All heavy atoms as TSV, in Angstrom:
chain	resi	resn	atom	element	x	y	z
A	1	MET	N	N	51.840	97.454	225.499
A	1	MET	CA	C	51.238	96.852	224.301
A	1	MET	C	C	52.161	97.091	223.086
A	1	MET	O	O	52.759	98.157	223.013
A	1	MET	CB	C	49.852	97.436	224.076
A	1	MET	CG	C	49.165	96.769	222.926
A	1	MET	SD	S	47.496	97.416	222.611
A	1	MET	CE	C	47.867	98.744	221.479
A	2	SER	N	N	52.191	96.181	222.211
A	2	SER	CA	C	52.924	96.371	220.977
A	2	SER	C	C	52.019	95.984	219.816
A	2	SER	O	O	50.986	95.345	219.955
A	2	SER	CB	C	54.205	95.531	220.970
A	2	SER	OG	O	53.862	94.158	220.965
A	3	LEU	N	N	52.449	96.366	218.651
A	3	LEU	CA	C	51.699	96.098	217.416
A	3	LEU	C	C	52.629	95.587	216.364
A	3	LEU	O	O	53.688	96.183	216.130
A	3	LEU	CB	C	50.947	97.369	216.951
A	3	LEU	CG	C	49.939	97.198	215.832
A	3	LEU	CD1	C	48.689	96.462	216.339
A	3	LEU	CD2	C	49.550	98.565	215.285
A	4	LYS	N	N	52.243	94.506	215.671
A	4	LYS	CA	C	53.115	93.948	214.617
A	4	LYS	C	C	52.252	93.880	213.324
A	4	LYS	O	O	51.052	93.501	213.390
A	4	LYS	CB	C	53.476	92.557	214.997
A	4	LYS	CG	C	54.316	91.793	214.037
A	4	LYS	CD	C	55.760	92.088	214.185
A	4	LYS	CE	C	56.605	91.198	213.344
A	4	LYS	NZ	N	57.910	91.649	213.127
A	5	VAL	N	N	52.807	94.395	212.260
A	5	VAL	CA	C	52.144	94.384	210.979
A	5	VAL	C	C	52.537	93.121	210.211
A	5	VAL	O	O	53.737	92.878	209.947
A	5	VAL	CB	C	52.531	95.619	210.107
A	5	VAL	CG1	C	51.873	95.585	208.740
A	5	VAL	CG2	C	52.125	96.905	210.851
A	6	GLU	N	N	51.551	92.349	209.813
A	6	GLU	CA	C	51.760	91.161	208.938
A	6	GLU	C	C	51.101	91.480	207.612
A	6	GLU	O	O	49.997	91.979	207.562
A	6	GLU	CB	C	51.195	89.902	209.555
A	6	GLU	CG	C	51.895	89.512	210.839
A	6	GLU	CD	C	51.338	88.204	211.436
A	6	GLU	OE1	O	50.326	87.681	210.951
A	6	GLU	OE2	O	51.949	87.733	212.437
A	7	PHE	N	N	51.832	91.175	206.525
A	7	PHE	CA	C	51.378	91.502	205.197
A	7	PHE	C	C	51.374	90.232	204.336
A	7	PHE	O	O	52.403	89.573	204.188
A	7	PHE	CB	C	52.265	92.573	204.611
A	7	PHE	CG	C	51.920	92.965	203.201
A	7	PHE	CD1	C	50.708	93.574	202.931
A	7	PHE	CD2	C	52.806	92.753	202.160
A	7	PHE	CE1	C	50.376	93.945	201.645
A	7	PHE	CE2	C	52.480	93.099	200.884
A	7	PHE	CZ	C	51.267	93.750	200.606
A	8	ASP	N	N	50.294	89.944	203.720
A	8	ASP	CA	C	50.165	88.773	202.847
A	8	ASP	C	C	50.292	89.280	201.375
A	8	ASP	O	O	49.312	89.591	200.688
A	8	ASP	CB	C	48.766	88.104	203.072
A	8	ASP	CG	C	48.649	86.788	202.341
A	8	ASP	OD1	O	49.475	86.455	201.473
A	8	ASP	OD2	O	47.710	86.023	202.681
A	9	GLU	N	N	51.524	89.316	200.913
A	9	GLU	CA	C	51.796	89.900	199.594
A	9	GLU	C	C	51.017	89.313	198.449
A	9	GLU	O	O	50.544	90.041	197.599
A	9	GLU	CB	C	53.317	89.788	199.294
A	9	GLU	CG	C	53.709	90.457	198.031
A	9	GLU	CD	C	55.226	90.432	197.744
A	9	GLU	OE1	O	55.973	90.776	198.649
A	9	GLU	OE2	O	55.562	89.987	196.678
A	10	PRO	N	N	50.843	87.981	198.405
A	10	PRO	CA	C	50.049	87.411	197.266
A	10	PRO	C	C	48.628	87.968	197.175
A	10	PRO	O	O	47.997	87.928	196.116
A	10	PRO	CB	C	50.079	85.915	197.501
A	10	PRO	CG	C	51.286	85.665	198.326
A	10	PRO	CD	C	51.435	86.912	199.195
A	11	LYS	N	N	48.055	88.400	198.301
A	11	LYS	CA	C	46.694	88.926	198.328
A	11	LYS	C	C	46.648	90.357	197.787
A	11	LYS	O	O	45.552	90.778	197.374
A	11	LYS	CB	C	46.137	88.935	199.752
A	11	LYS	CG	C	45.639	87.604	200.218
A	11	LYS	CD	C	44.988	87.901	201.617
A	11	LYS	CE	C	44.214	86.692	202.131
A	11	LYS	NZ	N	43.599	86.962	203.416
A	12	CYS	N	N	47.731	91.045	197.826
A	12	CYS	CA	C	47.718	92.466	197.498
A	12	CYS	C	C	47.296	92.708	196.005
A	12	CYS	O	O	47.772	92.042	195.092
A	12	CYS	CB	C	49.152	93.053	197.686
A	12	CYS	SG	S	49.280	94.793	197.352
A	13	VAL	N	N	46.332	93.684	195.858
A	13	VAL	CA	C	45.867	94.012	194.540
A	13	VAL	C	C	46.378	95.361	194.066
A	13	VAL	O	O	45.900	95.915	193.028
A	13	VAL	CB	C	44.296	93.992	194.485
A	13	VAL	CG1	C	43.762	92.601	194.788
A	13	VAL	CG2	C	43.708	95.042	195.507
A	14	ALA	N	N	47.373	95.876	194.731
A	14	ALA	CA	C	48.099	97.091	194.328
A	14	ALA	C	C	47.190	98.346	194.262
A	14	ALA	O	O	47.376	99.205	193.468
A	14	ALA	CB	C	48.817	96.910	192.983
A	15	ALA	N	N	46.178	98.390	195.146
A	15	ALA	CA	C	45.314	99.551	195.161
A	15	ALA	C	C	45.947	100.799	195.773
A	15	ALA	O	O	45.555	101.903	195.469
A	15	ALA	CB	C	44.004	99.198	195.937
A	16	GLY	N	N	46.924	100.598	196.628
A	16	GLY	CA	C	47.660	101.714	197.229
A	16	GLY	C	C	46.965	102.426	198.334
A	16	GLY	O	O	47.434	103.435	198.780
A	17	GLN	N	N	45.858	101.904	198.846
A	17	GLN	CA	C	45.130	102.522	199.920
A	17	GLN	C	C	45.998	102.607	201.197
A	17	GLN	O	O	45.989	103.637	201.874
A	17	GLN	CB	C	43.852	101.766	200.244
A	17	GLN	CG	C	42.875	101.703	199.079
A	17	GLN	CD	C	42.398	103.118	198.678
A	17	GLN	OE1	O	41.977	103.883	199.491
A	17	GLN	NE2	N	42.496	103.387	197.390
A	18	CYS	N	N	46.758	101.580	201.468
A	18	CYS	CA	C	47.631	101.570	202.653
A	18	CYS	C	C	48.682	102.694	202.617
A	18	CYS	O	O	48.955	103.328	203.589
A	18	CYS	CB	C	48.269	100.192	202.850
A	18	CYS	SG	S	49.303	99.659	201.447
A	19	VAL	N	N	49.184	102.909	201.411
A	19	VAL	CA	C	50.233	103.911	201.234
A	19	VAL	C	C	49.627	105.332	201.454
A	19	VAL	O	O	50.274	106.208	202.043
A	19	VAL	CB	C	50.880	103.835	199.835
A	19	VAL	CG1	C	51.921	104.891	199.632
A	19	VAL	CG2	C	51.466	102.454	199.625
A	20	MET	N	N	48.379	105.479	201.015
A	20	MET	CA	C	47.747	106.811	201.178
A	20	MET	C	C	47.476	107.125	202.645
A	20	MET	O	O	47.629	108.285	203.037
A	20	MET	CB	C	46.482	106.890	200.330
A	20	MET	CG	C	46.797	107.019	198.885
A	20	MET	SD	S	45.341	107.489	197.897
A	20	MET	CE	C	44.521	105.903	197.764
A	21	VAL	N	N	47.081	106.162	203.464
A	21	VAL	CA	C	46.728	106.417	204.831
A	21	VAL	C	C	47.921	106.263	205.788
A	21	VAL	O	O	47.868	106.800	206.863
A	21	VAL	CB	C	45.540	105.597	205.324
A	21	VAL	CG1	C	44.303	105.872	204.486
A	21	VAL	CG2	C	45.819	104.109	205.335
A	22	ALA	N	N	48.930	105.490	205.400
A	22	ALA	CA	C	50.100	105.240	206.289
A	22	ALA	C	C	51.380	105.259	205.470
A	22	ALA	O	O	52.038	104.235	205.380
A	22	ALA	CB	C	49.871	103.930	207.006
A	23	PRO	N	N	51.775	106.370	204.941
A	23	PRO	CA	C	52.972	106.431	204.062
A	23	PRO	C	C	54.246	106.141	204.790
A	23	PRO	O	O	55.282	105.812	204.155
A	23	PRO	CB	C	52.942	107.823	203.471
A	23	PRO	CG	C	52.133	108.624	204.435
A	23	PRO	CD	C	51.114	107.682	205.025
A	24	ASP	N	N	54.279	106.254	206.099
A	24	ASP	CA	C	55.504	105.907	206.887
A	24	ASP	C	C	55.627	104.413	207.100
A	24	ASP	O	O	56.699	103.932	207.472
A	24	ASP	CB	C	55.477	106.606	208.218
A	24	ASP	CG	C	55.595	108.143	208.092
A	24	ASP	OD1	O	56.163	108.603	207.081
A	24	ASP	OD2	O	55.113	108.834	208.966
A	25	LEU	N	N	54.535	103.669	206.912
A	25	LEU	CA	C	54.548	102.248	207.183
A	25	LEU	C	C	54.538	101.417	205.882
A	25	LEU	O	O	54.985	100.285	205.891
A	25	LEU	CB	C	53.327	101.878	208.014
A	25	LEU	CG	C	53.188	102.525	209.351
A	25	LEU	CD1	C	51.916	102.131	210.045
A	25	LEU	CD2	C	54.363	102.240	210.238
A	26	PHE	N	N	54.002	101.998	204.791
A	26	PHE	CA	C	53.874	101.235	203.552
A	26	PHE	C	C	54.325	102.047	202.345
A	26	PHE	O	O	54.261	103.275	202.316
A	26	PHE	CB	C	52.363	100.842	203.283
A	26	PHE	CG	C	51.802	99.984	204.370
A	26	PHE	CD1	C	51.145	100.520	205.439
A	26	PHE	CD2	C	51.914	98.619	204.305
A	26	PHE	CE1	C	50.567	99.743	206.428
A	26	PHE	CE2	C	51.426	97.780	205.269
A	26	PHE	CZ	C	50.743	98.349	206.326
A	27	ASP	N	N	54.785	101.334	201.336
A	27	ASP	CA	C	55.116	101.938	200.012
A	27	ASP	C	C	54.698	100.939	199.006
A	27	ASP	O	O	54.171	99.860	199.306
A	27	ASP	CB	C	56.620	102.211	199.942
A	27	ASP	CG	C	56.970	103.251	198.877
A	27	ASP	OD1	O	56.070	103.630	198.132
A	27	ASP	OD2	O	58.151	103.644	198.776
A	28	GLN	N	N	54.897	101.271	197.692
A	28	GLN	CA	C	54.552	100.359	196.648
A	28	GLN	C	C	55.770	100.152	195.736
A	28	GLN	O	O	56.525	101.088	195.480
A	28	GLN	CB	C	53.401	100.937	195.765
A	28	GLN	CG	C	52.075	100.875	196.462
A	28	GLN	CD	C	50.993	101.502	195.644
A	28	GLN	OE1	O	50.891	102.693	195.557
A	28	GLN	NE2	N	50.173	100.645	194.967
A	29	ARG	N	N	55.897	98.947	195.245
A	29	ARG	CA	C	56.968	98.635	194.293
A	29	ARG	C	C	56.706	99.348	192.955
A	29	ARG	O	O	55.551	99.376	192.509
A	29	ARG	CB	C	57.108	97.141	194.037
A	29	ARG	CG	C	57.503	96.374	195.249
A	29	ARG	CD	C	57.915	94.965	194.943
A	29	ARG	NE	N	56.836	94.204	194.261
A	29	ARG	CZ	C	56.443	92.970	194.587
A	29	ARG	NH1	N	57.051	92.337	195.613
A	29	ARG	NH2	N	55.529	92.325	193.921
A	30	ASP	N	N	57.720	99.897	192.370
A	30	ASP	CA	C	57.577	100.617	191.110
A	30	ASP	C	C	57.140	99.705	189.955
A	30	ASP	O	O	56.343	100.065	189.147
A	30	ASP	CB	C	58.915	101.290	190.700
A	30	ASP	CG	C	59.239	102.413	191.599
A	30	ASP	OD1	O	58.358	103.035	192.211
A	30	ASP	OD2	O	60.469	102.764	191.675
A	31	GLU	N	N	57.644	98.489	189.938
A	31	GLU	CA	C	57.412	97.599	188.823
A	31	GLU	C	C	55.977	97.077	188.724
A	31	GLU	O	O	55.432	96.867	187.628
A	31	GLU	CB	C	58.404	96.405	188.746
A	31	GLU	CG	C	58.339	95.455	189.934
A	31	GLU	CD	C	59.264	95.885	191.079
A	31	GLU	OE1	O	59.722	97.042	191.098
A	31	GLU	OE2	O	59.505	95.031	191.946
A	32	ASP	N	N	55.298	96.835	189.858
A	32	ASP	CA	C	53.955	96.250	189.787
A	32	ASP	C	C	52.966	96.850	190.759
A	32	ASP	O	O	51.785	96.512	190.799
A	32	ASP	CB	C	54.026	94.727	190.011
A	32	ASP	CG	C	54.606	94.332	191.333
A	32	ASP	OD1	O	54.882	95.212	192.182
A	32	ASP	OD2	O	54.864	93.143	191.534
A	33	GLY	N	N	53.362	97.802	191.566
A	33	GLY	CA	C	52.485	98.495	192.476
A	33	GLY	C	C	52.120	97.743	193.730
A	33	GLY	O	O	51.372	98.238	194.566
A	34	VAL	N	N	52.661	96.533	193.892
A	34	VAL	CA	C	52.379	95.753	195.085
A	34	VAL	C	C	52.988	96.486	196.286
A	34	VAL	O	O	54.116	96.987	196.236
A	34	VAL	CB	C	52.938	94.312	194.967
A	34	VAL	CG1	C	52.876	93.545	196.257
A	34	VAL	CG2	C	52.146	93.539	193.899
A	35	ALA	N	N	52.238	96.463	197.374
A	35	ALA	CA	C	52.647	97.147	198.613
A	35	ALA	C	C	53.857	96.478	199.215
A	35	ALA	O	O	54.030	95.243	199.095
A	35	ALA	CB	C	51.524	97.258	199.590
A	36	ILE	N	N	54.660	97.223	199.938
A	36	ILE	CA	C	55.721	96.712	200.730
A	36	ILE	C	C	55.636	97.353	202.107
A	36	ILE	O	O	55.165	98.507	202.253
A	36	ILE	CB	C	57.110	96.981	200.137
A	36	ILE	CG1	C	57.383	98.460	199.860
A	36	ILE	CG2	C	57.350	96.144	198.893
A	36	ILE	CD1	C	58.771	98.783	199.435
A	37	VAL	N	N	55.996	96.602	203.127
A	37	VAL	CA	C	55.954	97.121	204.486
A	37	VAL	C	C	57.296	97.777	204.797
A	37	VAL	O	O	58.336	97.178	204.674
A	37	VAL	CB	C	55.676	95.998	205.482
A	37	VAL	CG1	C	55.640	96.521	206.902
A	37	VAL	CG2	C	54.343	95.301	205.164
A	38	LEU	N	N	57.215	99.035	205.165
A	38	LEU	CA	C	58.453	99.800	205.514
A	38	LEU	C	C	58.799	99.576	206.977
A	38	LEU	O	O	59.951	99.615	207.336
A	38	LEU	CB	C	58.269	101.273	205.239
A	38	LEU	CG	C	57.965	101.694	203.803
A	38	LEU	CD1	C	57.691	103.173	203.708
A	38	LEU	CD2	C	59.140	101.303	202.879
A	39	ASP	N	N	57.819	99.378	207.826
A	39	ASP	CA	C	58.011	99.220	209.257
A	39	ASP	C	C	56.966	98.269	209.806
A	39	ASP	O	O	55.822	98.596	209.883
A	39	ASP	CB	C	57.974	100.575	209.928
A	39	ASP	CG	C	58.324	100.479	211.405
A	39	ASP	OD1	O	58.559	99.380	211.930
A	39	ASP	OD2	O	58.401	101.541	212.037
A	40	ASP	N	N	57.401	97.032	210.097
A	40	ASP	CA	C	56.405	96.088	210.595
A	40	ASP	C	C	56.184	96.119	212.108
A	40	ASP	O	O	55.361	95.401	212.661
A	40	ASP	CB	C	56.785	94.640	210.186
A	40	ASP	CG	C	58.051	94.108	210.824
A	40	ASP	OD1	O	58.708	94.898	211.565
A	40	ASP	OD2	O	58.361	92.944	210.652
A	41	SER	N	N	56.903	97.031	212.791
A	41	SER	CA	C	56.742	97.231	214.237
A	41	SER	C	C	56.538	98.755	214.445
A	41	SER	O	O	57.501	99.394	214.934
A	41	SER	CB	C	57.922	96.700	214.992
A	41	SER	OG	O	58.064	95.319	214.829
A	42	PRO	N	N	55.394	99.268	214.125
A	42	PRO	CA	C	55.202	100.703	214.258
A	42	PRO	C	C	55.275	101.198	215.690
A	42	PRO	O	O	55.028	100.399	216.625
A	42	PRO	CB	C	53.833	100.937	213.660
A	42	PRO	CG	C	53.114	99.621	213.745
A	42	PRO	CD	C	54.181	98.594	213.644
A	43	SER	N	N	55.605	102.440	215.848
A	43	SER	CA	C	55.600	103.020	217.195
A	43	SER	C	C	54.198	103.323	217.596
A	43	SER	O	O	53.275	103.422	216.762
A	43	SER	CB	C	56.445	104.327	217.160
A	43	SER	OG	O	55.885	105.248	216.277
A	44	PRO	N	N	53.929	103.503	218.898
A	44	PRO	CA	C	52.572	103.724	219.366
A	44	PRO	C	C	51.865	104.902	218.704
A	44	PRO	O	O	50.654	104.858	218.476
A	44	PRO	CB	C	52.761	103.974	220.876
A	44	PRO	CG	C	53.998	103.191	221.233
A	44	PRO	CD	C	54.888	103.321	220.040
A	45	ASP	N	N	52.621	105.922	218.286
A	45	ASP	CA	C	51.967	107.049	217.643
A	45	ASP	C	C	51.538	106.709	216.209
A	45	ASP	O	O	50.841	107.514	215.598
A	45	ASP	CB	C	52.856	108.323	217.681
A	45	ASP	CG	C	54.141	108.136	216.894
A	45	ASP	OD1	O	54.775	107.102	217.010
A	45	ASP	OD2	O	54.520	109.128	216.239
A	46	GLN	N	N	51.944	105.560	215.700
A	46	GLN	CA	C	51.520	105.114	214.358
A	46	GLN	C	C	50.448	104.048	214.405
A	46	GLN	O	O	50.019	103.599	213.331
A	46	GLN	CB	C	52.757	104.630	213.619
A	46	GLN	CG	C	53.795	105.626	213.321
A	46	GLN	CD	C	55.096	105.014	212.721
A	46	GLN	OE1	O	55.621	104.022	213.257
A	46	GLN	NE2	N	55.519	105.587	211.631
A	47	TYR	N	N	50.022	103.632	215.522
A	47	TYR	CA	C	49.033	102.555	215.658
A	47	TYR	C	C	47.740	102.853	214.893
A	47	TYR	O	O	47.179	102.043	214.231
A	47	TYR	CB	C	48.701	102.207	217.090
A	47	TYR	CG	C	49.818	101.503	217.857
A	47	TYR	CD1	C	51.023	101.133	217.246
A	47	TYR	CD2	C	49.623	101.141	219.194
A	47	TYR	CE1	C	52.026	100.489	217.985
A	47	TYR	CE2	C	50.587	100.431	219.900
A	47	TYR	CZ	C	51.818	100.170	219.247
A	47	TYR	OH	O	52.781	99.503	219.955
A	48	ASP	N	N	47.254	104.105	215.025
A	48	ASP	CA	C	46.011	104.496	214.332
A	48	ASP	C	C	46.168	104.393	212.841
A	48	ASP	O	O	45.273	103.930	212.163
A	48	ASP	CB	C	45.561	105.876	214.766
A	48	ASP	CG	C	45.014	105.933	216.172
A	48	ASP	OD1	O	44.639	104.852	216.715
A	48	ASP	OD2	O	44.916	107.032	216.748
A	49	GLU	N	N	47.296	104.859	212.335
A	49	GLU	CA	C	47.560	104.726	210.883
A	49	GLU	C	C	47.603	103.286	210.439
A	49	GLU	O	O	47.048	102.938	209.401
A	49	GLU	CB	C	48.897	105.383	210.508
A	49	GLU	CG	C	48.880	106.878	210.510
A	49	GLU	CD	C	50.249	107.462	210.085
A	49	GLU	OE1	O	51.056	106.714	209.512
A	49	GLU	OE2	O	50.480	108.626	210.338
A	50	ALA	N	N	48.262	102.418	211.215
A	50	ALA	CA	C	48.323	101.010	210.898
A	50	ALA	C	C	46.951	100.365	210.887
A	50	ALA	O	O	46.585	99.618	209.985
A	50	ALA	CB	C	49.225	100.295	211.860
A	51	ARG	N	N	46.168	100.731	211.875
A	51	ARG	CA	C	44.770	100.197	211.948
A	51	ARG	C	C	43.920	100.658	210.770
A	51	ARG	O	O	43.143	99.902	210.199
A	51	ARG	CB	C	44.099	100.613	213.275
A	51	ARG	CG	C	44.675	99.862	214.447
A	51	ARG	CD	C	43.915	100.187	215.716
A	51	ARG	NE	N	44.547	99.514	216.884
A	51	ARG	CZ	C	45.262	100.141	217.785
A	51	ARG	NH1	N	45.449	101.437	217.707
A	51	ARG	NH2	N	45.813	99.479	218.796
A	52	GLU	N	N	44.094	101.923	210.395
A	52	GLU	CA	C	43.306	102.420	209.264
A	52	GLU	C	C	43.783	101.757	207.933
A	52	GLU	O	O	42.888	101.400	207.122
A	52	GLU	CB	C	43.460	103.973	209.138
A	52	GLU	CG	C	42.557	104.537	208.037
A	52	GLU	CD	C	42.559	106.066	207.980
A	52	GLU	OE1	O	43.223	106.716	208.831
A	52	GLU	OE2	O	41.944	106.538	207.053
A	53	ALA	N	N	45.071	101.560	207.794
A	53	ALA	CA	C	45.587	100.896	206.586
A	53	ALA	C	C	45.034	99.491	206.465
A	53	ALA	O	O	44.592	99.071	205.398
A	53	ALA	CB	C	47.127	100.842	206.624
A	54	ALA	N	N	44.989	98.773	207.570
A	54	ALA	CA	C	44.397	97.435	207.545
A	54	ALA	C	C	42.930	97.488	207.203
A	54	ALA	O	O	42.417	96.631	206.483
A	54	ALA	CB	C	44.631	96.721	208.878
A	55	ALA	N	N	42.241	98.469	207.725
A	55	ALA	CA	C	40.812	98.552	207.490
A	55	ALA	C	C	40.428	98.906	206.082
A	55	ALA	O	O	39.418	98.428	205.539
A	55	ALA	CB	C	40.205	99.607	208.482
A	56	VAL	N	N	41.257	99.743	205.446
A	56	VAL	CA	C	40.931	100.193	204.050
A	56	VAL	C	C	41.483	99.258	202.967
A	56	VAL	O	O	41.128	99.426	201.797
A	56	VAL	CB	C	41.398	101.654	203.779
A	56	VAL	CG1	C	40.760	102.583	204.739
A	56	VAL	CG2	C	42.898	101.789	203.785
A	57	CYS	N	N	42.308	98.305	203.319
A	57	CYS	CA	C	42.869	97.400	202.322
A	57	CYS	C	C	41.784	96.550	201.662
A	57	CYS	O	O	41.118	95.769	202.326
A	57	CYS	CB	C	43.905	96.459	202.958
A	57	CYS	SG	S	44.596	95.272	201.797
A	58	PRO	N	N	41.568	96.747	200.376
A	58	PRO	CA	C	40.424	96.039	199.678
A	58	PRO	C	C	40.662	94.506	199.582
A	58	PRO	O	O	39.713	93.796	199.395
A	58	PRO	CB	C	40.380	96.675	198.290
A	58	PRO	CG	C	41.747	97.229	198.076
A	58	PRO	CD	C	42.263	97.609	199.421
A	59	ALA	N	N	41.899	94.090	199.721
A	59	ALA	CA	C	42.186	92.659	199.625
A	59	ALA	C	C	42.391	91.981	200.970
A	59	ALA	O	O	42.678	90.796	201.044
A	59	ALA	CB	C	43.466	92.462	198.776
A	60	ALA	N	N	42.244	92.730	202.058
A	60	ALA	CA	C	42.471	92.205	203.397
A	60	ALA	C	C	43.850	91.558	203.494
A	60	ALA	O	O	44.008	90.546	204.141
A	60	ALA	CB	C	41.362	91.253	203.805
A	61	ALA	N	N	44.850	92.226	202.922
A	61	ALA	CA	C	46.218	91.681	202.936
A	61	ALA	C	C	47.017	92.089	204.143
A	61	ALA	O	O	48.133	91.593	204.349
A	61	ALA	CB	C	46.942	92.115	201.641
A	62	ILE	N	N	46.512	93.038	204.939
A	62	ILE	CA	C	47.211	93.524	206.120
A	62	ILE	C	C	46.540	92.984	207.327
A	62	ILE	O	O	45.326	93.148	207.533
A	62	ILE	CB	C	47.208	95.068	206.137
A	62	ILE	CG1	C	47.842	95.616	204.834
A	62	ILE	CG2	C	47.910	95.570	207.370
A	62	ILE	CD1	C	47.643	97.099	204.625
A	63	ARG	N	N	47.351	92.373	208.198
A	63	ARG	CA	C	46.822	91.860	209.450
A	63	ARG	C	C	47.677	92.460	210.601
A	63	ARG	O	O	48.875	92.525	210.493
A	63	ARG	CB	C	46.952	90.330	209.492
A	63	ARG	CG	C	46.446	89.694	210.747
A	63	ARG	CD	C	46.395	88.182	210.620
A	63	ARG	NE	N	46.158	87.607	211.913
A	63	ARG	CZ	C	47.065	86.946	212.630
A	63	ARG	NH1	N	48.285	86.740	212.135
A	63	ARG	NH2	N	46.783	86.448	213.782
A	64	LEU	N	N	47.019	92.932	211.659
A	64	LEU	CA	C	47.700	93.499	212.786
A	64	LEU	C	C	47.635	92.507	213.930
A	64	LEU	O	O	46.544	92.002	214.250
A	64	LEU	CB	C	47.070	94.828	213.155
A	64	LEU	CG	C	47.063	95.885	212.077
A	64	LEU	CD1	C	46.333	97.158	212.550
A	64	LEU	CD2	C	48.436	96.186	211.550
A	65	VAL	N	N	48.754	92.297	214.576
A	65	VAL	CA	C	48.825	91.413	215.734
A	65	VAL	C	C	49.220	92.282	216.926
A	65	VAL	O	O	50.304	92.901	216.948
A	65	VAL	CB	C	49.848	90.292	215.521
A	65	VAL	CG1	C	49.920	89.393	216.764
A	65	VAL	CG2	C	49.529	89.472	214.263
A	66	GLU	N	N	48.306	92.358	217.861
A	66	GLU	CA	C	48.552	93.159	219.093
A	66	GLU	C	C	49.015	92.236	220.212
A	66	GLU	O	O	48.493	91.138	220.387
A	66	GLU	CB	C	47.315	93.926	219.477
A	66	GLU	CG	C	46.913	94.931	218.411
A	66	GLU	CD	C	45.809	95.858	218.824
A	66	GLU	OE1	O	45.899	96.403	219.968
A	66	GLU	OE2	O	44.937	96.100	218.041
A	67	GLY	N	N	50.031	92.689	220.924
A	67	GLY	CA	C	50.539	91.860	222.000
A	67	GLY	C	C	50.977	92.660	223.196
A	67	GLY	O	O	50.952	93.834	223.223
């Protein structure tokens, strides 16, 4: 199984929840706080973090595709 992180940047409200729960996968731009994906293909040991980040995103800007 693999996991792919898809991020809809225009939906992002710069809340930073994803960065707090998955700092190895997400960061925020300094100029506007919008999230950026650091790793769109996390390793299996990061799947739980990726799932939590998607769950806590207030804008539903993170989508996970499992394959």
